[in-house]
GUGUTI-47800 format. One record per atom (N, C-alpha, C): x, y, z. Coordinates in pm, whole numbers, plus 32768, in hexadecimal, padded with zeros to 4 digits. Layout:
N
XYZ
...
***
This chain:
380
861E82CC7789
85A5823277BD
8528826A77C7
84EB820777A5
8452820F776E
841381BB77E8
83B381C7781E
837781697889
82BD8191789A
8296812F7860
820C812078AF
81F380F078FA
818C814E7952
816F810179C2
80D680EA79CF
8098807C79B7
801E803B79C4
7FCF800F7A3D
7F3E7FF77A37
7F0E7FB87A98
7ED8800E7B3E
7EEE80947B25
7E9680ED7B87
7E3881067B2F
7DC481817B6E
7D6E81A37B2B
7D94821A7B09
7E1E825F7B28
7E5D82CD7AD8
7E69832F7B41
7E96837C7B0D
7ED483FF7B60
7EA8849C7B18
7E9285057B9B
7EB084F57C13
7E6A84A67C57
7EA884937CC2
7E6284107D36
7E1584497D67
7D9983EC7D58
7D0884087DB2
7CF683A07DC0
7D1783287DE3
7CD182CD7E1C
7D4582737E93
7DAE823F7E4E
7DE181CB7EB8
7E8281CE7E9B
7EB381507ED5
7F1B811D7EF7
7F7581357E48
7F6180F77DF1
7F8B80F67D64
7F7C81727D2D
7F2381A97D38
7F1882427D06
7F87828A7D3F
7F7F82797DB7
7FEA82F77E20
807082B97DD7
80A082467DC5
8112821B7DB7
811C825F7D06
80D9823F7CC0
80E5824C7C1A
810782F47C2A
80CF83407C73
80E683F77C62
817A83F37C9E
819683ED7D06
821383F47D61
827F83B27D18
8271832A7CDD
82E983157C91
82FA83427BF5
827A832F7BC4
82B383817B46
82A984307B3A
82A3847D7B96
82CD84FC7BA4
835F84F27BB3
836C849B7C1B
841B84AE7C28
844F846A7BE2
843F83F77B7B
849C83D27B1D
847B84317A9D
842A847C7AA5
843384E37A1B
849985567A24
8489856D7ABE
84E285CA7ADB
85A085AA7AD3
85A2850F7ABA
862784FE7AB1
864284D87A21
85D7850D79CF
861684F37929
85D2847778E1
856F8425795F
852C83BE7903
84CA83F278B6
848F83C47857
841483AC77E3
83BC83477860
836D83BE7870
82EF834E78D5
8246838578AB
820682FC789D
819C82F67874
815B82B678CB
80BF82F8790C
809582AB796E
8008829A7919
7FD581EE7908
7F3681F478DD
7EDC820D792F
7E6C82537926
7E03827A7968
7D6882447930
7D10824B798C
7CA982237955
7C47829D791B
7BE28274789D
7BA882D3787B
7B1C827C787C
7AB982C478A4
7A3A82B57866
7A0782B377E7
7A328303778E
7A3E830276F7
7ABF82F676EB
7AC683167643
7B73832E7626
7B98839B7657
7C00839A765F
7C348409769B
7CBA842C764C
7CFA84A87628
7D6084D87608
7E0484E0766D
7E6484C17625
7ED484D17699
7EE6856D76EA
7F0385507751
7F1285CD778B
7F8485B877F8
7FBC86447836
80488644786B
80288662790B
807186387968
806A865979FA
80FF86907A27
815C86F37A10
81B1870C7A0B
81FE86CC7973
825986AD798C
82A286377923
827F85BC78F5
822085B6793D
81ED850E7932
8176850378E8
815B84B6788D
810C84B77818
80BC843C7850
801384817844
7FAE842C785D
7F6083E277EB
7F3D836477E6
7F3083487778
7E8982D277B7
7E2683167770
7D9D82E877B7
7D7B8283776F
7D36822077A1
7CF281AD7757
7C88818F778F
7C3581747723
7BA481707783
7B6780E877C9
7B2780FF781D
7AFB809A7878
7A6D805F7857
7A6A7FE57801
7A087FCB77B6
799C7F9C783F
79AB7F9A7892
79467F7478E6
793B7F60799A
79017F3379D5
79217F397A87
79517EC77ABF
797D7EC87B22
798F7E407B6D
7A277E0E7B3C
7A1E7D7A7B4E
7ABB7D4C7B63
7AF47D367A8F
7A837D237A5A
7A567CF779C8
7AB67D817979
7A667DF379B0
7A747E827982
7B017EAA7992
7B4C7E7A7A14
7BB37E8A7A38
7C277E4D79F1
7C147DC579DA
7C4F7D777982
7C5F7DA37907
7C297DC078C0
7C057DEA7849
7C367E6E7820
7C2F7EE27895
7C8F7F50786C
7D257F2F7885
7D497EDF78DB
7DE77ECA78EB
7DF17E767862
7DA77DF87841
7DF47DEC77BF
7DEF7E3A7757
7D7D7EA17718
7D967EF776CF
7E207F5376F0
7E187F797771
7EAE7FD77779
7F347F607759
7F4B7EFB7770
7F907EAC774B
7FAF7E9F769D
7F397E967687
7F5E7E9A75D1
7F977F2E75BF
7F637F9475D3
7F7E801A75BF
8016802575DA
80417FE37647
80C37FE9766D
81467FA7762C
81047F4775C9
814C7EE8758E
81CB7F22755C
81B87F9E750A
82327FF474CC
827B806D7500
82ED808474E6
831380FF7510
83268147759B
834980D275E9
836080CD767B
83E280557690
845B809176E3
84CA80127700
84827FCD7775
84157FF677DF
83E57FAC7838
835D7FAB783A
83167F617853
82927F5C786B
82637F127906
82327F827948
82317F4B7A07
81B37F4B7A22
817F7EE67A2E
80D07EB47A6A
80E17E9D7AD4
809B7F037B04
80637F1A7BAE
7FF07E9D7BC1
80247E0E7C1F
7FCA7DD77C17
7FC17D537BCC
7F9C7CF27BF9
7FD37C597BAC
7F1F7C3D7B46
7EC97C747B92
7E357C497B5E
7E2E7C147AB1
7E657C707A84
7E6A7C4B79FE
7EF47C10799E
7F2C7BC07A01
7FB47BC779F2
7FC17B607944
7F557AF47935
7F657AD778AA
7F567B037827
7F407BA57837
7F647BFC77CA
7FD77C3E77B6
80317C277828
80BC7C7E7823
81217C3977C2
80DB7BD47788
81277BA57719
81167BED769A
80A47C407699
80A67C847622
81267CED7600
81407D4B7682
81A07D917628
82227D617634
82357CE976A3
82B27CA3768D
82B47C5575F3
824D7C2A75BC
826E7C07754A
827A7C6674D3
82AE7CCC74F3
82C07D5E74AA
83377D7274D2
839B7D2F752C
84147D707545
840F7DA575BC
83BE7DD675FB
83B57E327666
83E87DD676EA
84247E22773E
843F7E0577DE
83DB7E03782C
83AF7DA07867
835B7D9678C0
83517D747944
83287DBB798C
83357DDA7A25
82A57DB37A64
82977D697ADE
81EE7D727B1F
821A7D857B90
81D57DEB7BE0
81CD7DFD7C84
81817DA17C89
81957D437CFC
81527CD17D32
80F37CFD7DBB
80FF7D7A7DEA
809A7D9B7E51
809B7D5E7EB1
80247D097EF7
801D7CB37F58
7FEC7C117F3C
7FCA7BCF7F7D
7F987B637F73
7F137B637F49
7EC97B9A7ED4
7E577BEA7ED2
7DF07B527EC3
7E147AEB7EA5
7DC57A637EA8
7D987A407F26
7DE37A6A7FAA
7DC57A378021
7D5C7A9F8063
7D397AFE801C
7CCB7B4B803E
7C3F7B148053
7BEF7B1680B5
7B777AD780DF
7B047B2C8061
7B1A7BA58040
7AC67BEE8009
7A997B947F86
7B0F7B4A7F36
7AF07B197EEB
7AA17A807EE8
7A5D7A567E8B
7A1279F77E7C
7A8D79717E42
7A4D78FD7E4B
7A9578937E1B
7AE078BC7D95
7A8378D87D2B
7AA1790F7CAE
7B1E79397CB4
7B0979B57CD9
7B727A0E7CD4
7BF17A017D0F
7BF879D67D91
7C5979A87DC4
7CB479487D76
7C7978C97D39
7C8A78837CF7
7CF378B57C74
7CB0791D7C3E
7CEC79667BE4
7D5E79B37BE5
7D507A087C6A
7DEB7A537C8E
7E447A147CB4
7E1E79847CEE
7EA579387D25
7EE578FD7CA6
7E8778E87C2B
7EC378CF7BB1
7F0C792C7B59
7EC5798B7B7D
7F157A0F7B32
7FA27A2F7B6E
7FA67A127BFE
80287A427C4F
80B179EB7C01
808A79607BE1
80D478EF7BB1
80F179187B17
806F79417ADD
80C979837A3C
80FB79DB7A3A
80F27A5D7A9E
81567ACB7AD3
81EB7AB27AD9
81EB7A317B0E
828279DD7B22
82C579F07ABB
825479D37A4E
82B5799F79C7
82967A0F7965
82277A45794A
82277AC878FE
827D7B2478F3
82AD7B567990
83067BDC799A
83877BB87991
83C77C12795A
848A7C127964
84927C3679F4
845B7C597A45
846B7C997ACF
840F7CC37B18
84097C6D7B97
838F7C6D7BEA
83C77CC77C70
836B7D287C9F
838F7DAF7CF5
83217D787D50
83767D797DC1
83407D887E52
833A7DF67E8E
82E37E297EF5
83007E7E7F57
83357E607FAE
83497DDC7FDD
83477DB38079
83C27D048052
84297D0680C2
84767CAC8087
841D7C2580B9
83EF7C1C8116
83A47BA78157
833D7B9C80FC
82FE7BC780C3
828B7BB18059
82E17B6F7FF4
83687BAE7FA0
83B57B667F51
83EB7AE07F61
84027AC77FE4
84277A3E8012
83C679D38012
833A7A108020
82CD79CA8016
82C379897FAE
829D79EE7F32
828E79A77EBA
82F7796E7E73
836979967EA4
83BE79657E74
83EF78BD7E63
83BE78957F19
83B278357F38
835A77CB7F03
82F177FF7F06
8263779B7E8D
828677BA7E22
82C8780E7DD4
829778137D26
834178027CFA
839C78227D46
841778017D11
842878667C86
841378D17C67
83EC79057BE0
8458791F7B94
845478F67B0A
84A779207AAE
84D179C07AA9
84857A107AA5
84A57AA37A96
85037AC37B38
855F7B527B08
85947B717B65
85587BE07BD0
857F7BB17C47
85387BF87CAB
857A7C7D7CDF
85327CF57D27
85767D767D32
850C7D817DBF
852B7DD27E0D
84F07DEB7E90
85237E8D7EAE
84A07EA77E87
84A27F547EA1
84297F707EDC
84457FE67F44
83C17FE77F9D
836B80637F77
830A80657F98
829980CB7FAB
82D2815A7FE8
82A381D37FF0
82C082358011
826782468081
828C82BA80CE
826B82C9813E
824A835A8142
81C083B4814C
81CB8439816E
81E084778204
823184C3820C
827684F2827B
8220856C82C0
81F2858A8333
819D85CF8368
81E185FF83FB
8226867983CD
829886A48453
8270870A848F
820D8780845C
81AB87E584A4
813687BC84B3
810587E3852C
8090879A855F
801887D18532
7FAD878084D6
7F4A87BE848A
7ED387E784F6
7E6D884984B6
7E2D885C84F2
7DBE88238546
7DA0886485C6
7D3E87F8860F
7C8F880B85FC
7CA18868859B
7BFF887C8583
7BCB87FE853E
7BF7879E850A
7B9B875B84B6
7B6F86D68535
7BD186D985A4
7BB586918607
7B3286CF8655
7B10874E8670
7AC7878986C0
7A418776867F
7A60877585CB
79B487658598
799386BD85BA
79F9867485EC
79EC85B885F7
79C185C18676
79CE863286BB
79A9861E8768
7A1685E187A8
7AC385E7876B
7B2185C28793
7B73860D87D3
7BEA85DA883C
7C3B861B887B
7CB686008858
7CFC863B8818
7D9B861B87EF
7DD885C18875
7E1B8550885C
7E6A84DB88B8
7DF984A4890E
7D8D84AA8907
7D1C845F895B
7CBD83F388FB
7CF283D088AF
7CBD83568844
7D4783168818
7CFA829887F0
7D3C824A879F
7D018226871B
7D4C821586A3
7D3B81E9861A
7D49819085C8
7CEC8161858B
7D2280FF8519
7CE5811F847E
7D3081058445
7D03813383B0
7D2380C6834F
7C9880878309
7CAB801A82D7
7C1D7FF28294
7C167F74821D
7BD77F5381F4
7B757ED68250
7B1B7EF2823B
7AD07E968287
7AF37DFF823C
7B347DB38291
7B777D1D825D
7BA27CCD82AF
7B7C7C5A82C5
7B8A7BF3834D
7C227BFA8338
7C877BFC82AF
7D067BEF82C0
7D657C73831A
7CE67CD8833E
7D247D2C837B
7D2C7D4B8409
7CEB7CD58434
7CDE7CB184C1
7C887D25850A
7C367D6A84AD
7BC57DBC84F8
7B787DA48575
7B3C7D348551
7AE27CD885C9
7B307CCB8643
7BAB7CA9862B
7BE47CA88696
7C0E7D0386E9
7C257D758683
7C6B7DE886C9
7BF27E578720
7B877E4E86E7
7B087E8F8700
7ADD7E4B878C
7ACF7DBC87A0
7ABF7D7F880B
7B1F7D968884
7BB77D838856
7C067DAA88BA
7BE27E4388ED
7BD77EAF88AF
7B977F1E88C6
7B1A7F2E88FC
7AD27ED788F3
7A4D7F018931
7A4A7EB589C1
7AAB7E5C89E1
7A887E038A57
7AED7E128AB3
7B0E7EBD8AC2
7B4C7EDD8B11
7B007F518B87
7B3C7F4D8BFE
7B067F858C50
7B02801E8C40
7B4080498C14
7B4680D58BE9
7BC880FE8B69
7BF981898B80
7C5281BA8B14
7C0781EA8AB4
7C7482198A70
7C49827F89DE
7BEC82248985
7B9F825C894E
7B57820F88DE
7B858216885E
7B7581848819
7BA8817F879D
7B6081C28728
7B8E81E286C6
7B53821B866B
7B7281CC85E7
7B1581A885CA
7B1681478522
7AEA817184B3
7B5281B28456
7B4881E183CE
7B218177838B
7AE4815F8323
7AA080F882C6
7A2E81008292
7A2480D081FF
799E80AB81E3
79638045820C
78EC807C8233
788780138298
78047FEF824A
78297FF381C1
779E7FED8189
77827F47813D
77DE7EF0816F
77B27E8B814C
77437E1E8165
77377E4B81E0
76C37DF28228
769E7D758238
77187D168231
77177CAF822C
771C7C5B82AD
77247BF282E4
77007BBA835A
77937BE183CA
78027BE6836F
78767BDD83B7
787C7C6583DB
78747CC5838C
786D7D5E8398
78137D7E8402
778F7D3D840F
773C7D51849E
77617D258506
77927CCA8522
77EE7C88857D
78547CFF85AB
78A27D33854D
78E47DB68554
78AB7E2D8592
78437E608568
77EF7EAE857E
77B87ED685FF
779C7E4D8635
77647E1A86BC
77A97E408718
78187E5D8707
78867E798764
78747F1D87AC
784A7F798749
784B7FFA8767
77F4801887F2
783D80768833
7827808F88DA
788A810688D0
7858813E8944
78C581C4895C
793B81A1894D
797E81108984
7A298108893A
7A3D80FC88A9
79EB80E2885F
79FF80CD87B3
798D8118879F
79C781508731
796C81BC86CA
799C81C58650
793E819C85F6
794F81A38567
7922820F8534
796D825284DB
796E82C38495
793D82AF8432
794A823783C2
794682208339
79A6823482F7
799482378278
7A0B8281821A
7A3D83248244
7ABF83388212
7ADF83CE822D
7B4E83DC81C0
7B12843C8176
7B78846880D7
7BC184AA80CB
7BAE85448121
7BEB85908125
7C70857C815D
7CCD85A2811D
7D72856A814F
7D9C85C381CF
7D53865481DF
7D7286938249
7D26866882D1
7CCD863B82AF
7C8E8614832F
7CD1858C8364
7CFB852E82F2
7D53849B832A
7DC484D58370
7DE985238327
7E8B855E834D
7E7F859983E0
7E0A85C68418
7E0485FA847B
7DE2858A8514
7D82853284AF
7D7684CD8505
7DDD84738533
7E1D845084DA
7EBF83F884EB
7F038438855E
7F4084D3853D
7FAC85028574
7F52851085F2
7EF985228617
7EBE8566869A
7EAF84DC86E0
7E9B845986CB
7E7E83E986FE
7EC883B58778
7EA8838C87D3
7F128354884B
7F3982F08831
7EF5826C87EB
7F1581F887CA
7ECE81F28734
7F44819886BF
7EE9818D8650
7F0C80C7865C
7E8180A88621
7E8C7FF98614
7E8C7FE18588
7EED7F6B8565
7EF77F3F84E6
7EE57EBA84EF
7E877E548491
7E797DF2849D
7E887D9E841F
7EA47DDA8390
7ED67DB58322
7F0D7D3C833F
7EED7CD282F7
7F6A7C4F82ED
7F707BFF8270
7F4B7C528203
7F4D7BE38196
7F937C4B811F
7FAF7CB58148
7FFC7D3280EE
80A67D0C80EC
80C87D74809B
81627D9580BE
81767E0D8112
81957E7280F5
819F7F098138
815B7F378128
80FA7F548197
80797F7F8157
80798027817A
80368044812D
804580DB811A
800F812B81AD
7F89810481DB
7F6E8132824B
7FB7811882BD
800980C482D7
807580A1831D
80DE810D8324
811A811A82BE
8163817C829C
8141823282A8
80B7822D827D
809882B282B5
808182C0833B
8082826F83A5
8064825E841D
810182818452
814F823E8428
81EB82608422
821C82F58422
81D6832D8383
81FD83A38393
81C2841283DB
813F83E8842B
81328451847B
816D84328521
81D483DE8522
81F883AC85A7
81B483838604
8156833285F9
80F582EA861F
81298276867E
80FD825486E9
811881CE874A
80BB816F86FE
80F3810E86CC
80D180AF8691
8095802186CD
802A7FE486D4
80227F82870B
800E7F208689
805A7EB2865E
80567E7585E6
802D7DE185E8
7FD07DBA8568
7FC57D1A858F
80637CD78573
80707C7885A1
810E7C2885B9
81197BC3853E
81477C1784BA
815E7BB18445
81EC7BF083FA
82157B9D83C1
82A17BC78370
82A27C3F8319
821F7C6182F2
82327CD98299
82137D6B82F6
81C27D5B835C
81E47DF08392
82647DD48410
82917D76844E
830A7D7D8495
83817D97842D
83827D8C83B6
83FE7DC48356
83F27E428347
83547E898345
83587F168342
83747F6683BD
832E7F4A842D
833E7F8D84A6
83BF7F6C84D6
83EE7EF784DC
84537EAF851D
84327EC685BA
84BB7F228613
84757F1886AC
84447F9286BB
842B7FEF864C
83CE8077867B
834C806E8673
830D7FCE86C8
82877FEA86F0
82567F608729
81F37F3B875C
81C47EE08798
81657E92874F
815B7DFE8773
81477D89871C
80D47D31877C
803D7D1A871E
801A7CCE8773
80017C398708
7FC37BBB875B
7FB57B50870B
7F1B7B2E8704
7EC97B4D8778
7E2E7B49877E
7DF37B8187C7
7D707BAB87BC
7D2E7BE48827
7D3E7C0088AE
7D697BA38901
7D957BA3896F
7DFA7BCF897C
7E6C7BB7891A
7ED67C09894D
7EC47C80893C
7E877CB788BA
7E647D4B88BA
7E477D95893C
7DE07D408953
7D9E7D7C89ED
7E147DBF8A32
7E767D578A5B
7EDF7D6B8AC0
7F287DC78A97
7F6F7DEE89DE
7FAF7E4189A2
7F607EFD89DB
7EDB7ED289B6
7EA57F3E89C3
7EAC7F9C8A46
7E6C7F288ABF
7E7B7F698B32
7F2A7FA58B62
7F897F3C8B1F
800F7F8A8B3D
804B7FEC8B00
800E7FF98A80
803180838A52
7FC281038A80
7F7F80E68AA9
7F3D815A8ADF
7F60819D8B42
7FA9812A8BAB
7FD581238C3A
8076817D8C20
809D81448BA2
813A81888B9E
814B821D8BAD
81BA82488BDD
81C382E48BD3
81C183368B35
818583A68B40
817283F58AD1
820E83E48A75
826483EB8ABC
82D2840D8A93
8328839C8A5D
82FB831A8A95
832882A08A42
82ED827C89A6
8257828A89C2
81F382A68969
8243830B88CA
826C83708929
829483E488B5
831983BE886A
8370836388B2
83ED83578897
83DB82D78821
839D82638847
837081F787CF
83368258875F
82BD82958769
828F82DB86DB
82FA831C8691
8350836E86F3
83B383B086AC
843483548640
843882E6869F
848982978640
8437823885DA
83C6823F85EC
8384820A8552
837B828684EA
837B82D28521
8387835984AF
83EF8377847B
8472835584C6
84F9836484AB
851A82EB8447
84D7827C845E
84EC81F9840C
84AE821B8384
8430823F8387
83CF827C82F9
844E82D9829F
8471833082E9
84DF838682AC
854F8340826D
8589830582B6
861482B48294
861182498231
859082098235
855E819981F6
8517817F818A
84AF81DD8183
843281C78129
8406828380F4
847B82BA80EE
8426833980BA
843C8325800C
83D183807FDC
83BC83777F51
842C83657EF7
849E83E37F40
8512840E7EF5
856183837EEA
857A83367F6B
85F582C27F56
8597825E7F1F
852A824F7EF2
84D281F27EB8
84CC81FA7E23
84D3828B7DF5
84D982B57D5C
858982A47D45
85C382AE7D9C
866182827D7F
867F820A7D52
864B81B07DB5
866681287D7C
861081037CFF
8596814B7CE5
856781127C4F
85CD813B7BDA
85DC81CC7C10
864281F57B9B
86BC81997B6D
86F981737BEC
876F811E7BD2
874E80B67B82
86E2805A7BB6
869A7FD17B64
8695800C7AD2
8643807A7AB9
861980997A32
86AA808979DD
872980FF7A14
877480EB79D3
87BB805E79B9
87C7801E7A1D
87D67F9D7A03
87A37F5179A0
871F7F4879BE
86CE7EFC794D
86F27F4678AD
87097FB6789E
86FD7FD97816
878A7FE877CF
87E68005783D
885C7FFB77E7
88CC7F9B7825
889E7F387853
88CF7EC878B0
89527EF578C7
893C7F43793E
89D17F5F7991
89F17EFC7A0B
8A6F7F0A7A29
8A6B7E7D7A98
8A377E9B7B00
8A317E1A7B42
89C87DF77BD4
89F77E417C21
8A817E6C7C0C
8AC97EF87CA4
8A557F4F7CB7
8A257F857C26
8A047FE97C41
89667FEF7C69
89257F777CAF
88987F4B7CCA
88A27F897D44
882A7FA57DAA
883B7FBE7E2C
883E7F197E72
885A7F367EF2
88807EC37F30
88157E4C7F3B
877B7E8E7F41
871B7E537F45
87117DDF7EB2
87327E1E7E48
87117DE97DC6
87767D837DAE
880C7D9F7DDC
887D7D517DDD
88577CC57E37
88307CCD7EB3
87F07C737EFF
87737C1A7ECD
87397C4B7E7C
86B77C007E67
86AB7BB67DC3
873B7BE07D76
87427BA97D0D
87637C197C78
***
């Protein structure tokens, strides 16, 4: 079985969700006998290399920004038009070009990620483009892959896609052994005496509501916010104006050891994402056994179920924060352990890769549907 994975910046993973996904899945699929190629960005012409058994195919990025990114993806799709059983595009921003490998007889999968066109960071043209690409993806792909059933239901209701639909989760790294507290000391923090939020600075992540709720308390542990705060627009200035002894902005943190220590040793983890599917930062918090306060929406509820607490607005979050801080440590620990167990049982990378392998076998060899995981049989 030969599969090409496109749409990430490449592996080894150094950036974000798609890169981590590509590495974790590619290495596991190749260990199970599949021939896997991951397409990677190159500033100049690059020759093929290998990461373990995974072949790395480098494609030049012709420029910066969205246009350069799109041209990189189109170039990758053109290169993948021959020699593969399945071409798997991560993201749908260039779905119009997914017809290229399809016209050459390749099976095309598209990972639908989240509701990207709803993100406020995009201007009118970009949102219009992304919404159009979502519609084209529903026609250009043989199979649409979602990491969240609620997201699949939402898109299917609006688009009624002709492609088959599968739901296969994203994976969560599990942290069982307590990381060193030295990174905390360097930041002037003490284990178990701060709350944490790690996110992009975007309105749909409810950052403003969360920092206001934290700032308006009369006491309690400080909220530590890890995010890139360099945009300096009017909305971000409103967020940064909430800085006080109870709200501290660290800026971006890229060191994985520091992030792991920050997550693991936090008293509470706050998660405000609302337009994605299964969000990696939520899974990472679950993998650390965090007590999580999450924005109340179908995507987060599907992932956490009863192993977290939910808020609907700023006022509700203030009450939830107070209740969580007053709860016995034993109760918070029990809920956090439940979140880690859920991550282990439902979102382990081995489980996710097994689902992909079974789907790939079905796609290539047309095996009976009874061999598919339950989520695939239910989704189409």
